[in-house]
PDB file of N, CA, C, O and CB in Angstrom:
ATOM      1  N   MET A   1     141.020  89.517 110.231  1.00  0.00           N
ATOM      2  CA  MET A   1     140.218  88.357 109.908  1.00  0.00           C
ATOM      3  C   MET A   1     139.004  88.232 110.810  1.00  0.00           C
ATOM      4  O   MET A   1     137.976  87.696 110.395  1.00  0.00           O
ATOM      5  CB  MET A   1     141.052  87.116 110.000  1.00  0.00           C
ATOM      6  N   ASN A   2     139.109  88.712 112.015  1.00  0.00           N
ATOM      7  CA  ASN A   2     138.014  88.583 112.971  1.00  0.00           C
ATOM      8  C   ASN A   2     136.803  89.404 112.564  1.00  0.00           C
ATOM      9  O   ASN A   2     135.672  89.039 112.886  1.00  0.00           O
ATOM     10  CB  ASN A   2     138.475  88.999 114.349  1.00  0.00           C
ATOM     11  N   SER A   3     137.021  90.504 111.863  1.00  0.00           N
ATOM     12  CA  SER A   3     135.900  91.368 111.507  1.00  0.00           C
ATOM     13  C   SER A   3     135.243  90.974 110.188  1.00  0.00           C
ATOM     14  O   SER A   3     134.313  91.652 109.750  1.00  0.00           O
ATOM     15  CB  SER A   3     136.365  92.796 111.430  1.00  0.00           C
ATOM     16  N   ASP A   4     135.694  89.904 109.544  1.00  0.00           N
ATOM     17  CA  ASP A   4     135.078  89.476 108.288  1.00  0.00           C
ATOM     18  C   ASP A   4     133.616  89.113 108.474  1.00  0.00           C
ATOM     19  O   ASP A   4     132.780  89.488 107.651  1.00  0.00           O
ATOM     20  CB  ASP A   4     135.830  88.293 107.709  1.00  0.00           C
ATOM     21  N   TRP A   5     133.293  88.402 109.523  1.00  0.00           N
ATOM     22  CA  TRP A   5     131.898  88.004 109.738  1.00  0.00           C
ATOM     23  C   TRP A   5     131.051  89.211 110.096  1.00  0.00           C
ATOM     24  O   TRP A   5     129.865  89.245 109.768  1.00  0.00           O
ATOM     25  CB  TRP A   5     131.798  86.942 110.845  1.00  0.00           C
ATOM     26  N   GLN A   6     131.640  90.220 110.771  1.00  0.00           N
ATOM     27  CA  GLN A   6     130.884  91.423 111.107  1.00  0.00           C
ATOM     28  C   GLN A   6     130.570  92.236 109.862  1.00  0.00           C
ATOM     29  O   GLN A   6     129.482  92.800 109.743  1.00  0.00           O
ATOM     30  CB  GLN A   6     131.657  92.278 112.109  1.00  0.00           C
ATOM     31  N   THR A   7     131.510  92.297 108.943  1.00  0.00           N
ATOM     32  CA  THR A   7     131.275  92.997 107.683  1.00  0.00           C
ATOM     33  C   THR A   7     130.183  92.307 106.879  1.00  0.00           C
ATOM     34  O   THR A   7     129.295  92.962 106.333  1.00  0.00           O
ATOM     35  CB  THR A   7     132.567  93.076 106.863  1.00  0.00           C
ATOM     36  N   PHE A   8     130.254  90.990 106.809  1.00  0.00           N
ATOM     37  CA  PHE A   8     129.231  90.230 106.091  1.00  0.00           C
ATOM     38  C   PHE A   8     127.863  90.413 106.743  1.00  0.00           C
ATOM     39  O   PHE A   8     126.865  90.584 106.043  1.00  0.00           O
ATOM     40  CB  PHE A   8     129.603  88.737 106.046  1.00  0.00           C
ATOM     41  N   LEU A   9     127.806  90.379 108.070  1.00  0.00           N
ATOM     42  CA  LEU A   9     126.541  90.536 108.781  1.00  0.00           C
ATOM     43  C   LEU A   9     125.964  91.935 108.578  1.00  0.00           C
ATOM     44  O   LEU A   9     124.757  92.077 108.383  1.00  0.00           O
ATOM     45  CB  LEU A   9     126.733  90.259 110.273  1.00  0.00           C
ATOM     46  N   ALA A  10     126.796  92.955 108.619  1.00  0.00           N
ATOM     47  CA  ALA A  10     126.333  94.326 108.394  1.00  0.00           C
ATOM     48  C   ALA A  10     125.783  94.487 106.979  1.00  0.00           C
ATOM     49  O   ALA A  10     124.748  95.125 106.782  1.00  0.00           O
ATOM     50  CB  ALA A  10     127.477  95.327 108.636  1.00  0.00           C
ATOM     51  N   ALA A  11     126.472  93.912 105.996  1.00  0.00           N
ATOM     52  CA  ALA A  11     125.988  93.981 104.617  1.00  0.00           C
ATOM     53  C   ALA A  11     124.667  93.236 104.470  1.00  0.00           C
ATOM     54  O   ALA A  11     123.782  93.687 103.743  1.00  0.00           O
ATOM     55  CB  ALA A  11     127.032  93.402 103.651  1.00  0.00           C
ATOM     56  N   ALA A  12     124.524  92.106 105.148  1.00  0.00           N
ATOM     57  CA  ALA A  12     123.277  91.339 105.081  1.00  0.00           C
ATOM     58  C   ALA A  12     122.123  92.122 105.695  1.00  0.00           C
ATOM     59  O   ALA A  12     121.005  92.080 105.183  1.00  0.00           O
ATOM     60  CB  ALA A  12     123.437  89.988 105.794  1.00  0.00           C
ATOM     61  N   VAL A  13     122.383  92.832 106.784  1.00  0.00           N
ATOM     62  CA  VAL A  13     121.334  93.643 107.416  1.00  0.00           C
ATOM     63  C   VAL A  13     120.903  94.772 106.490  1.00  0.00           C
ATOM     64  O   VAL A  13     119.710  95.045 106.357  1.00  0.00           O
ATOM     65  CB  VAL A  13     121.824  94.218 108.762  1.00  0.00           C
ATOM     66  N   VAL A  14     121.859  95.425 105.853  1.00  0.00           N
ATOM     67  CA  VAL A  14     121.537  96.518 104.933  1.00  0.00           C
ATOM     68  C   VAL A  14     120.740  96.014 103.741  1.00  0.00           C
ATOM     69  O   VAL A  14     119.749  96.632 103.351  1.00  0.00           O
ATOM     70  CB  VAL A  14     122.814  97.209 104.453  1.00  0.00           C
ATOM     71  N   VAL A  15     121.160  94.904 103.162  1.00  0.00           N
ATOM     72  CA  VAL A  15     120.458  94.347 102.004  1.00  0.00           C
ATOM     73  C   VAL A  15     119.046  93.918 102.377  1.00  0.00           C
ATOM     74  O   VAL A  15     118.102  94.178 101.630  1.00  0.00           O
ATOM     75  CB  VAL A  15     121.233  93.158 101.426  1.00  0.00           C
ATOM     76  N   SER A  16     118.891  93.264 103.523  1.00  0.00           N
ATOM     77  CA  SER A  16     117.547  92.818 103.920  1.00  0.00           C
ATOM     78  C   SER A  16     116.636  94.009 104.212  1.00  0.00           C
ATOM     79  O   SER A  16     115.440  93.947 103.928  1.00  0.00           O
ATOM     80  CB  SER A  16     117.627  91.902 105.158  1.00  0.00           C
ATOM     81  N   THR A  17     117.173  95.086 104.772  1.00  0.00           N
ATOM     82  CA  THR A  17     116.374  96.287 104.998  1.00  0.00           C
ATOM     83  C   THR A  17     115.928  96.903 103.678  1.00  0.00           C
ATOM     84  O   THR A  17     114.779  97.325 103.548  1.00  0.00           O
ATOM     85  CB  THR A  17     117.166  97.308 105.816  1.00  0.00           C
ATOM     86  N   LEU A  18     116.820  96.957 102.710  1.00  0.00           N
ATOM     87  CA  LEU A  18     116.458  97.484 101.393  1.00  0.00           C
ATOM     88  C   LEU A  18     115.396  96.627 100.717  1.00  0.00           C
ATOM     89  O   LEU A  18     114.506  97.156 100.051  1.00  0.00           O
ATOM     90  CB  LEU A  18     117.692  97.575 100.504  1.00  0.00           C
ATOM     91  N   VAL A  19     115.479  95.328 100.879  1.00  0.00           N
ATOM     92  CA  VAL A  19     114.474  94.426 100.296  1.00  0.00           C
ATOM     93  C   VAL A  19     113.114  94.671 100.939  1.00  0.00           C
ATOM     94  O   VAL A  19     112.099  94.706 100.245  1.00  0.00           O
ATOM     95  CB  VAL A  19     114.893  92.942 100.476  1.00  0.00           C
ATOM     96  N   VAL A  20     113.086  94.839 102.252  1.00  0.00           N
ATOM     97  CA  VAL A  20     111.813  95.099 102.940  1.00  0.00           C
ATOM     98  C   VAL A  20     111.200  96.398 102.446  1.00  0.00           C
ATOM     99  O   VAL A  20     110.000  96.444 102.174  1.00  0.00           O
ATOM    100  CB  VAL A  20     112.018  95.156 104.469  1.00  0.00           C
ATOM    101  N   PHE A  21     112.001  97.462 102.321  1.00  0.00           N
ATOM    102  CA  PHE A  21     111.472  98.729 101.817  1.00  0.00           C
ATOM    103  C   PHE A  21     110.973  98.599 100.386  1.00  0.00           C
ATOM    104  O   PHE A  21     109.930  99.159 100.047  1.00  0.00           O
ATOM    105  CB  PHE A  21     112.536  99.814 101.896  1.00  0.00           C
ATOM    106  N   ALA A  22     111.691  97.878  99.546  1.00  0.00           N
ATOM    107  CA  ALA A  22     111.281  97.710  98.151  1.00  0.00           C
ATOM    108  C   ALA A  22     109.968  96.939  98.057  1.00  0.00           C
ATOM    109  O   ALA A  22     109.104  97.283  97.249  1.00  0.00           O
ATOM    110  CB  ALA A  22     112.376  96.986  97.353  1.00  0.00           C
ATOM    111  N   VAL A  23     109.813  95.912  98.868  1.00  0.00           N
ATOM    112  CA  VAL A  23     108.574  95.123  98.851  1.00  0.00           C
ATOM    113  C   VAL A  23     107.408  95.975  99.324  1.00  0.00           C
ATOM    114  O   VAL A  23     106.320  95.911  98.753  1.00  0.00           O
ATOM    115  CB  VAL A  23     108.709  93.861  99.737  1.00  0.00           C
ATOM    116  N   ARG A  24     107.625  96.770 100.358  1.00  0.00           N
ATOM    117  CA  ARG A  24     106.540  97.612 100.867  1.00  0.00           C
ATOM    118  C   ARG A  24     106.145  98.685  99.868  1.00  0.00           C
ATOM    119  O   ARG A  24     104.970  99.043  99.784  1.00  0.00           O
ATOM    120  CB  ARG A  24     106.945  98.259 102.181  1.00  0.00           C
ATOM    121  N   LEU A  25     107.102  99.208  99.108  1.00  0.00           N
ATOM    122  CA  LEU A  25     106.782 100.208  98.095  1.00  0.00           C
ATOM    123  C   LEU A  25     106.088  99.587  96.894  1.00  0.00           C
ATOM    124  O   LEU A  25     105.239 100.230  96.276  1.00  0.00           O
ATOM    125  CB  LEU A  25     108.042 100.925  97.648  1.00  0.00           C
ATOM    126  N   ALA A  26     106.428  98.357  96.553  1.00  0.00           N
ATOM    127  CA  ALA A  26     105.865  97.705  95.381  1.00  0.00           C
ATOM    128  C   ALA A  26     104.479  97.131  95.646  1.00  0.00           C
ATOM    129  O   ALA A  26     103.715  96.892  94.711  1.00  0.00           O
ATOM    130  CB  ALA A  26     106.788  96.611  94.910  1.00  0.00           C
ATOM    131  N   ARG A  27     104.155  96.913  96.903  1.00  0.00           N
ATOM    132  CA  ARG A  27     102.848  96.339  97.247  1.00  0.00           C
ATOM    133  C   ARG A  27     101.742  97.328  96.889  1.00  0.00           C
ATOM    134  O   ARG A  27     101.886  98.526  97.136  1.00  0.00           O
ATOM    135  CB  ARG A  27     102.782  95.973  98.758  1.00  0.00           C
ATOM    136  N   PRO A  28     100.655  96.853  96.319  1.00  0.00           N
ATOM    137  CA  PRO A  28      99.557  97.768  95.970  1.00  0.00           C
ATOM    138  C   PRO A  28      98.962  98.406  97.229  1.00  0.00           C
ATOM    139  O   PRO A  28      98.848  97.776  98.280  1.00  0.00           O
ATOM    140  CB  PRO A  28      98.454  97.015  95.183  1.00  0.00           C
ATOM    141  N   LYS A  29      98.601  99.637  97.086  1.00  0.00           N
ATOM    142  CA  LYS A  29      98.034 100.383  98.213  1.00  0.00           C
ATOM    143  C   LYS A  29      96.607  99.919  98.493  1.00  0.00           C
ATOM    144  O   LYS A  29      95.850  99.591  97.580  1.00  0.00           O
ATOM    145  CB  LYS A  29      98.057 101.902  97.929  1.00  0.00           C
ATOM    146  N   LYS A  30      96.266  99.900  99.768  1.00  0.00           N
ATOM    147  CA  LYS A  30      94.892  99.558 100.137  1.00  0.00           C
ATOM    148  C   LYS A  30      94.007 100.770  99.879  1.00  0.00           C
ATOM    149  O   LYS A  30      94.419 101.912 100.081  1.00  0.00           O
ATOM    150  CB  LYS A  30      94.799  99.104 101.633  1.00  0.00           C
ATOM    151  N   LYS A  31      92.809 100.508  99.438  1.00  0.00           N
ATOM    152  CA  LYS A  31      91.876 101.593  99.178  1.00  0.00           C
ATOM    153  C   LYS A  31      91.411 102.170 100.513  1.00  0.00           C
ATOM    154  O   LYS A  31      91.041 101.437 101.431  1.00  0.00           O
ATOM    155  CB  LYS A  31      90.666 101.102  98.328  1.00  0.00           C
ATOM    156  N   SER A  32      91.437 103.485 100.598  1.00  0.00           N
ATOM    157  CA  SER A  32      90.962 104.119 101.816  1.00  0.00           C
ATOM    158  C   SER A  32      89.454 104.295 101.722  1.00  0.00           C
ATOM    159  O   SER A  32      88.880 104.268 100.634  1.00  0.00           O
ATOM    160  CB  SER A  32      91.665 105.480 102.049  1.00  0.00           C
ATOM    161  N   GLY A  33      88.846 104.466 102.831  1.00  0.00           N
ATOM    162  CA  GLY A  33      87.414 104.654 102.849  1.00  0.00           C
ATOM    163  C   GLY A  33      86.807 103.935 104.020  1.00  0.00           C
ATOM    164  O   GLY A  33      87.464 103.151 104.704  1.00  0.00           O
ATOM    165  N   CYS A  34      85.566 104.208 104.238  1.00  0.00           N
ATOM    166  CA  CYS A  34      84.874 103.637 105.375  1.00  0.00           C
ATOM    167  C   CYS A  34      84.425 102.213 105.049  1.00  0.00           C
ATOM    168  O   CYS A  34      83.902 101.935 103.970  1.00  0.00           O
ATOM    169  CB  CYS A  34      83.672 104.511 105.772  1.00  0.00           C
ATOM    170  N   ARG A  35      84.639 101.349 105.989  1.00  0.00           N
ATOM    171  CA  ARG A  35      84.158  99.976 105.862  1.00  0.00           C
ATOM    172  C   ARG A  35      83.125  99.741 106.951  1.00  0.00           C
ATOM    173  O   ARG A  35      82.815 100.650 107.721  1.00  0.00           O
ATOM    174  CB  ARG A  35      85.331  98.941 105.961  1.00  0.00           C
ATOM    175  N   LYS A  36      82.607  98.563 107.020  1.00  0.00           N
ATOM    176  CA  LYS A  36      81.474  98.296 107.915  1.00  0.00           C
ATOM    177  C   LYS A  36      81.771  98.572 109.382  1.00  0.00           C
ATOM    178  O   LYS A  36      81.011  99.285 110.037  1.00  0.00           O
ATOM    179  CB  LYS A  36      81.042  96.873 107.765  1.00  0.00           C
ATOM    180  N   ASN A  37      82.842  98.030 109.901  1.00  0.00           N
ATOM    181  CA  ASN A  37      83.109  98.128 111.334  1.00  0.00           C
ATOM    182  C   ASN A  37      84.326  98.979 111.641  1.00  0.00           C
ATOM    183  O   ASN A  37      85.185  98.570 112.422  1.00  0.00           O
ATOM    184  CB  ASN A  37      83.296  96.753 111.920  1.00  0.00           C
ATOM    185  N   CYS A  38      84.414 100.150 111.042  1.00  0.00           N
ATOM    186  CA  CYS A  38      85.592 100.974 111.264  1.00  0.00           C
ATOM    187  C   CYS A  38      85.466 101.842 112.514  1.00  0.00           C
ATOM    188  O   CYS A  38      86.476 102.307 113.041  1.00  0.00           O
ATOM    189  CB  CYS A  38      85.840 101.848 110.058  1.00  0.00           C
ATOM    190  N   GLY A  39      84.242 102.068 112.997  1.00  0.00           N
ATOM    191  CA  GLY A  39      84.042 102.870 114.199  1.00  0.00           C
ATOM    192  C   GLY A  39      84.085 104.356 113.952  1.00  0.00           C
ATOM    193  O   GLY A  39      84.288 105.124 114.893  1.00  0.00           O
ATOM    194  N   CYS A  40      83.900 104.797 112.706  1.00  0.00           N
ATOM    195  CA  CYS A  40      83.985 106.220 112.411  1.00  0.00           C
ATOM    196  C   CYS A  40      82.668 106.950 112.640  1.00  0.00           C
ATOM    197  O   CYS A  40      82.639 108.179 112.579  1.00  0.00           O
ATOM    198  CB  CYS A  40      84.431 106.419 110.992  1.00  0.00           C
ATOM    199  N   GLY A  41      81.585 106.237 112.899  1.00  0.00           N
ATOM    200  CA  GLY A  41      80.315 106.886 113.208  1.00  0.00           C
ATOM    201  C   GLY A  41      79.449 107.155 111.993  1.00  0.00           C
ATOM    202  O   GLY A  41      78.423 107.824 112.123  1.00  0.00           O
ATOM    203  N   LYS A  42      79.811 106.667 110.826  1.00  0.00           N
ATOM    204  CA  LYS A  42      78.982 106.914 109.642  1.00  0.00           C
ATOM    205  C   LYS A  42      77.917 105.843 109.524  1.00  0.00           C
ATOM    206  O   LYS A  42      77.114 105.871 108.591  1.00  0.00           O
ATOM    207  CB  LYS A  42      79.842 106.956 108.363  1.00  0.00           C
TER     208      LYS A  42
END
């Protein structure tokens, strides 16, 4: 019975990590390229 909360917490950590990865993959990619103050020397 003592490990019930640990099992729930471990499952919550795994689920929240999967949600973070899914959100980051679903987010539209930023366009690459030079902008005004990027410091690339162009």
